[in-house]
Each structure stands twice: as structure tokens, then as C-alpha cells.
C-alpha positions in Angstrom: -35.2 -15.1 66.8 -35.8 -14.6 63.1 -38.2 -11.9 61.9 -41.8 -13.1 62.1 -43.9 -14.0 59.2 -45.7 -11.4 57.2 -49.0 -11.7 55.3 -47.3 -12.6 52.1 -46.4 -16.0 53.5 -50.1 -16.8 53.9 -51.1 -16.3 50.3 -48.7 -15.0 47.6 -45.2 -14.2 46.8 -43.4 -12.9 43.7 -43.0 -15.6 41.1 -39.3 -14.8 40.7 -38.7 -15.9 44.3 -40.1 -19.3 43.8 -37.1 -21.0 42.2 -34.7 -19.6 44.7 -36.7 -20.7 47.7 -37.8 -24.1 46.5 -34.6 -25.3 45.0 -34.4 -28.3 42.7 -34.0 -31.2 45.1 -36.6 -33.9 44.6 -38.8 -34.9 47.5 -40.1 -38.4 48.1 -43.5 -39.3 46.6 -46.5 -40.0 48.8 -49.5 -42.0 47.8 -51.9 -39.3 48.7 -55.0 -37.6 47.4 -53.0 -34.4 46.9 -49.4 -33.3 47.1 -47.4 -30.3 46.1 -43.9 -29.1 46.0 -44.9 -25.6 44.9 -43.9 -22.8 47.3 -47.5 -21.7 47.9 -49.2 -24.9 46.9 -52.7 -25.2 48.5 -55.6 -27.6 48.5 -59.2 -27.3 50.0 -60.5 -30.5 51.5 -64.1 -31.7 51.3 -64.7 -30.4 54.9 -63.4 -26.9 54.0 -60.0 -27.0 55.6 -57.2 -25.4 53.5 -53.7 -27.0 53.3 -50.7 -24.8 52.5 -47.2 -25.8 51.6 -46.2 -22.2 52.6 -42.4 -22.0 52.1 -42.0 -18.3 53.1 -38.6 -17.9 54.7 -35.3 -17.1 53.0 -32.7 -19.8 52.4 -35.2 -22.6 52.2 -34.6 -26.0 50.6 -37.1 -28.4 49.1 -40.4 -29.3 50.7 -43.4 -31.4 49.7 -46.8 -31.3 51.4 -49.3 -34.2 51.0 -52.8 -34.8 52.2 -55.5 -37.4 52.2 -57.8 -35.3 54.4 -57.7 -32.5 56.9 -56.8 -35.0 59.6 -54.4 -37.1 57.6 -51.6 -35.0 56.0 -47.9 -34.3 56.3 -44.8 -32.7 54.9 -41.4 -33.8 53.9 -38.8 -31.0 54.2 -35.1 -30.7 53.5 -34.1 -27.2 54.8 -30.5 -26.4 55.5 -29.1 -26.1 59.0 -29.1 -22.4 59.1 -31.0 -19.8 61.3 -34.3 -18.3 60.4 -37.7 -19.9 59.8 -38.0 -21.5 56.4 -41.6 -22.6 56.2 -44.9 -23.1 58.0 -46.8 -25.9 56.2 -50.3 -26.0 57.8 -53.9 -26.8 57.7 -56.3 -23.9 58.2 -59.9 -23.6 59.3 -61.7 -20.3 58.9 -63.8 -19.2 61.9 -64.8 -15.6 61.2 -66.5 -15.0 64.6 -65.8 -12.3 67.2 -64.5 -13.5 70.6 -67.7 -12.5 72.4 -69.9 -14.2 69.9 -68.0 -17.5 70.3 -69.5 -20.0 72.8 -66.7 -22.5 72.1 -63.6 -22.9 70.1 -61.6 -26.2 70.5 -59.1 -28.2 68.6 -57.6 -31.7 68.8 -54.3 -32.8 67.3 -52.2 -35.9 66.9 -48.7 -35.7 65.3 -45.6 -37.7 64.6 -42.5 -35.4 64.5 -38.8 -36.1 64.1 -36.3 -36.2 66.9 -33.8 -34.1 64.9 -34.0 -30.7 63.2 -35.2 -27.3 64.5 -38.9 -26.7 64.5 -42.1 -26.2 66.5 -45.5 -27.7 66.1 -48.0 -24.9 66.6 -51.3 -23.4 66.2 -51.3 -20.0 64.5 -54.4 -18.0 65.2 -55.2 -14.7 63.5 -57.8 -11.9 63.7 -59.4 -11.0 60.4 -57.3 -7.9 60.0 -54.1 -9.7 60.7 -53.2 -7.2 63.4 -52.7 -9.9 66.0 -51.2 -13.4 66.0 -51.6 -16.0 68.7 -49.2 -18.9 68.6 -49.7 -22.1 70.7 -46.7 -24.3 70.6 -47.5 -27.9 71.6 -43.9 -29.1 71.0 -40.6 -27.9 69.7 -37.1 -29.2 69.0 -33.7 -27.6 68.4 -32.6 -24.0 68.3 -36.0 -22.3 68.1 -37.6 -19.7 70.4 -40.6 -17.3 70.6 -40.6 -13.7 69.7 -40.8 -11.1 72.5 -40.4 -11.1 76.3 -41.6 -13.5 78.9 -44.9 -12.8 80.6 -44.8 -15.7 83.0 -46.8 -18.9 82.9 -50.5 -19.6 82.9 -52.7 -22.7 82.9 -55.5 -22.3 80.3 -57.4 -24.5 77.9 -56.2 -27.7 79.5 -52.5 -27.0 79.3 -49.8 -25.0 81.1 -48.0 -22.4 78.9 -45.0 -20.1 79.1 -46.3 -16.8 77.6 -44.4 -14.3 75.5 -45.5 -11.0 74.0 -43.8 -9.3 71.1 -44.1 -7.3 67.9 -42.6 -8.2 64.6 -43.2 -4.8 63.0 -46.3 -5.9 61.2 -48.5 -7.3 64.0 -48.6 -8.1 67.7 -47.5 -11.7 68.5 -48.7 -13.6 71.6 -46.9 -16.9 72.0 -47.9 -19.7 74.4 -45.3 -22.5 74.7 -46.6 -25.7 76.3 -44.3 -26.3 79.3 -43.9 -30.0 78.3 -43.9 -31.4 74.8 -47.1 -33.2 73.6 -47.7 -35.3 70.5 -51.5 -35.4 70.9 -54.2 -33.6 72.9 -57.1 -31.2 72.9 -56.8 -27.4 73.3 -59.7 -25.3 74.5 -58.7 -22.2 72.6 -61.5 -19.8 73.6 -60.3 -19.3 77.3 -56.9 -18.4 75.9 -58.4 -15.7 73.6 -60.5 -14.4 76.5 -57.5 -14.3 78.8 -55.7 -12.1 76.3 -58.7 -9.8 76.0 -60.2 -9.7 79.5 -57.4 -10.5 81.9 -54.4 -8.8 80.1 -56.2 -6.3 77.9 -53.8 -6.9 75.0 -56.6 -6.7 72.4 -60.3 -5.9 72.2 -63.2 -8.0 70.9 -61.3 -9.2 67.8 -63.0 -11.3 65.1 -61.0 -14.5 64.8 -60.4 -15.4 61.2 -57.9 -18.3 60.7 -57.1 -21.1 63.0 -54.0 -22.7 61.5 -52.1 -25.8 62.7 -48.8 -27.0 61.3 -45.0 -27.1 61.6 -42.8 -24.0 61.7 -39.5 -25.4 60.4 -36.1 -23.7 60.8 -34.0 -26.6 59.7 -34.5 -30.2 58.6 -31.2 -31.1 56.9 -31.2 -34.3 55.0 -35.0 -34.5 54.7 -37.4 -35.0 57.6 -41.0 -36.1 57.8 -43.7 -34.4 59.8 -47.1 -36.2 60.0 -50.5 -35.1 61.1 -52.4 -38.2 62.2 -55.4 -36.3 63.5 -56.6 -32.7 63.5 -59.8 -30.8 63.8 -61.2 -27.4 64.8 -64.7 -27.0 66.2 -66.4 -23.7 66.9 -69.9 -22.4 67.8 
């Protein structure tokens, strides 16, 4: 498993790294409201979701993200067939509520993903201090795997997950891998967060900051399309 993401992949990176990571291969054009091939290209939708191109890993190729809305966006990526995560293009909703103050936190997704390449389609949920990361893999393909050690399986939020717990040196990582791949569905996220807190005691009453959803891509040689046909996050 490659080293996990650090906070720099969420926001900024040295400008000198951009050319090396992006490369100069052209990506196909999309007739969309917004698109970007910039390493950290981002766009805020009218309903306050933030789209990130987010090419954060070493050895990356070309990648273009496009969006018509928070529920209609996608990415074309041409990353070499080498190990290590290259990018995590995603849509993000900011929650900023503690676990105990949340009465509900749910999300729905609908995606079209390629049959080749190495990637996972996942939620990436962070506390506001970025001390903890909760990943919910809804599907994956190729030579990819979670960080940490197996903690068994659990049925929560409408799905059955294989659970892993690890540490990337910067933050704790709790990974939940759906035991069968899914291209669409609804996840009740709050019971998962409460299970981590109340049943396992792995964290306290954390304030949940970002709920991200996207594609963690290790390889997509030749250029592959990942499409989000529907996505939303609801909290109260």
C-alpha cells in the first residue's frame, strides 16, 4: 500500500511540482460548465460543493476534471501503470458539526467506472483538525488495497463492510470496504461515525469537517473516464 495522502493534497503544493506531476499530454475536451487540467484545479458549485482535480501522488500523468453540477461531474485520467496513488479527484461538502450534534448524515451516489485500471471509488471523511480519516470504499478495481490491519466485518449504514485500521504517520485512517462492489446507493454515514466513537473507542466526539466523494486512482494507462451521475450529502 502506498503512503497515505497528506493535507497538502487537499489544498496546495509547490508550484515547481506542477509540471512534473501533470505532464504535457492533452486530455479530451468535455462540454461542461467547468473543467480543469490544473493539478489543484477547483470549482465551487451553486449549492456549495467544491470540486477538486487533486493530483497529489508522485509519477502522475495527465488528468482533467469537469463538472456541470455537484451531481454531474467526472474525470478523465491517464496515469501510468505503476504503484502508488496518483490522484483523488473529488467533490466535497463541508459539514462542520460534531458527531453528537448530528441527528443525521447521509449521502447518495451513482457512478460509471471503467472495467480496467487500478482505483477505488470512495468517500473520504475528515475531522476538522485532519487527525482522523474515514474512507468508505463503494467499489474498487485492480491492484489497490487499504492501509492498516483487518478489524473484521460490520454491517452499518445500509451496507456490509470489511474494516481496516491504520496510521499513515500524519493521521489515523479507518477504512471500510464494501464487501461487494456497488455503482449506486445510499450510505447512512452517521452510524458508522458513532460505531467508531462509541463501539470501538477509536476517537472522541470529533467535529466532522469534509465529506468528500471521488476516485482514488493508482493507474489508468491510456486514458480512462470516471463519471459521477448523481451525488449528494445531507446533514442535520
